[in-house]
C-alpha positions, -999 to 999 in steps of 0.1 A, spaced: -56 19 -194 -77 -11 -185 -70 -48 -184 -99 -74 -185 -89 -99 -158 -107 -125 -137 -142 -112 -144 -135 -75 -140 -115 -46 -154 -84 -34 -136 -74 2 -142 -37 8 -145 -13 36 -154 24 36 -162 50 62 -154 86 62 -166 106 43 -193 111 6 -192 140 8 -216 165 36 -215 195 45 -238 228 36 -222 257 43 -245 253 19 -275 227 -3 -259 193 -1 -243 191 -9 -206 161 -24 -190 148 -8 -158 130 -27 -130 92 -25 -130 75 -16 -98 39 -22 -89 27 7 -66 -1 -8 -45 -26 17 -29 -42 15 5 -76 19 19 -95 -1 11 -119 23 -7 -93 46 -22 -74 46 -55 -39 50 -68 -40 88 -72 -26 96 -38 8 84 -50 9 110 -78 31 130 -80 47 118 -47 62 87 -62 73 103 -94 110 106 -83 112 68 -84 105 69 -121 141 79 -128 152 45 -116 123 22 -123 91 20 -144 61 25 -121 28 6 -126 -1 21 -106 -34 3 -104 -67 4 -86 -80 -26 -67 -113 -41 -80 -143 -23 -66 -123 9 -62 -111 39 -82 -115 34 -119 -115 -4 -118 -146 -25 -123 -172 -29 -95 -187 -63 -103 -196 -87 -74 -188 -68 -41 -184 -102 -24 -150 -104 -43 -137 -71 -30 -113 -88 -6 -76 -90 1 -74 -125 -14 -90 -114 -46 -67 -84 -48 -37 -107 -46 -49 -128 -75 -57 -96 -95 -22 -83 -89 -7 -115 -101 -30 -116 -131 -20 -81 -140 17 -89 -138 11 -118 -162 -11 -97 -185 17 -72 -189 42 -99 -197 64 -91 -168 90 -111 -149 96 -106 -112 85 -72 -101 94 -47 -74 64 -47 -52 57 -14 -32 27 -17 -9 15 10 14 -9 4 43 -36 -20 30 -16 -22 -1 13 -35 20 -10 -63 32 -18 -72 -4 19 -70 -12 28 -94 17 3 -120 7 13 -118 -30 50 -121 -22 43 -151 1 19 -169 -24 39 -160 -56 75 -158 -44 89 -162 -79 69 -131 -91 87 -106 -68 123 -94 -71 121 -68 -42 94 -62 -16 89 -28 0 63 -26 28 53 9 39 34 16 71 15 -17 72 6 -47 93 2 -84 89 -29 -91 110 -61 -77 123 -46 -68 157 -37 -34 143 -73 -22 147 -75 -27 185 -41 -10 189 -53 19 166 -84 24 188 -62 26 219 -39 51 203 -68 74 192 -81 73 228 -47 84 240 -37 110 214 -68 120 195 -96 144 201 -131 134 210 -142 141 174 -114 119 161 -123 91 184 -160 92 174 -150 94 137 -128 63 140 -157 44 156 -177 50 124 -148 34 105 -148 3 127 -186 1 124 -187 5 87 -210 35 86 -191 59 64 -219 55 38 -212 83 13 -183 99 -5 -188 130 16 -187 108 48 -153 94 37 -139 128 28 -151 141 62 -134 112 79 -100 120 63 -105 157 71 -110 150 108 -83 123 110 -58 141 88 -36 155 117 -32 119 130 -22 106 96 5 132 91 26 151 116 31 178 90 -6 179 80 -14 207 56 -51 210 52 -51 228 19 -29 201 3 -49 174 19 -82 188 8 -70 189 -28 -60 152 -25 -93 142 -11 -111 158 -40 -89 140 -66 -94 106 -50 -123 85 -63 -135 72 -29 -154 39 -27 -174 39 6 -188 4 1 -154 -12 -3 -141 7 28 -171 -4 49 -170 -40 37 -134 -43 49 -137 -26 83 -172 -34 95 -179 -62 120 -173 -94 100 -153 -76 74 -121 -93 61 -98 -68 79 -113 -79 112 -100 -115 108 -70 -116 84 -37 -130 96 -8 -132 72 18 -141 99 19 -179 91 27 -171 55 55 -145 59 83 -171 61 76 -181 25 87 -147 12 120 -150 -6 124 -115 -21 147 -90 -3 123 -70 19 125 -34 31 100 -25 58 93 12 65 73 25 94 64 59 109 72 64 146 40 83 152 17 61 130 -17 56 147 -34 30 124 -4 8 116 18 15 147 55 7 143 54 -24 165 35 -41 136 64 -34 112 88 -47 138 68 -79 140 69 -83 102 106 -77 103 110 -106 128 89 -129 106 105 -122 72 140 -137 72 167 -113 62 144 -83 60 155 -47 67 135 -23 89 137 15 90 115 36 113 111 72 102 112 92 135 94 123 122 65 106 104 31 92 110 11 70 86 19 93 56 57 91 53 54 104 18 39 137 33 62 139 64 96 128 50 92 125 13 128 129 1 141 104 27 114 79 17 123 82 -20 160 79 -13 157 47 8 134 30 -17 157 39 -46 188 27 -27 172 -6 -18 159 -14 -52 191 -4 -71 215 -16 -45 200 -50 -35 203 -80 -58 174 -105 -58 183 -135 -37 176 -160 -64 200 -141 -88 226 -138 -61 224 -175 -53 228 -184 -90 
């Protein structure tokens, strides 16, 4: 499905029922936006990994502008700030009240900014393996020097330089870096996922290259504006969004909860999938929005 919003088309897909029979009435489930990372990827990496959440909430997957199946007009607008406005416009387009916002990696950066700028639009915030500022890149470079192979180090330099120019370059990047992204890396499964993904090299390079927006962004001054109950999830062995960045977010969002998955890297959904689903379900179902609780 596609929504015409803000001068582009945003592709979205929906999984799970919004209204479910409950005795002699119909009960409304929470609606969750599942926000993909990258930049330069699409939502497909969450399927079917996030399907277990659909028995508790309705899931809305979408592709950021310039990526996946969404429109590619005006590359100058393929930025974090525009992604935030697109997300809010999609929420309004779908006629939704406050949503559960589940952002992973770059998607977690979008989710943080959206929840800070539109606090009344978010009932629950789940931040998975993410960071709030550009310092994560310098730390990631250090970690690859310490833990990675020479091939991995050279490959990540291409990411920082913005020289992954083709779809095959991006696939090769994820092939080489796969063992750093997941401690349980399974190349056969990873290869299938790479083939399913609609990679967008230009969006990736525009974000990471010198002068790109991921080189300079800093959401830390905004995080105190977040009012939604917030769950922060990190992987102990994450190389690109190391757990200290989740600990920092935890300190800056009042009343937030932090859980570090001890046997995971950047892909918790590959390394500890059942535990990830359980903790998200428990948080969304068991935590009342603060505004509702205050009323």
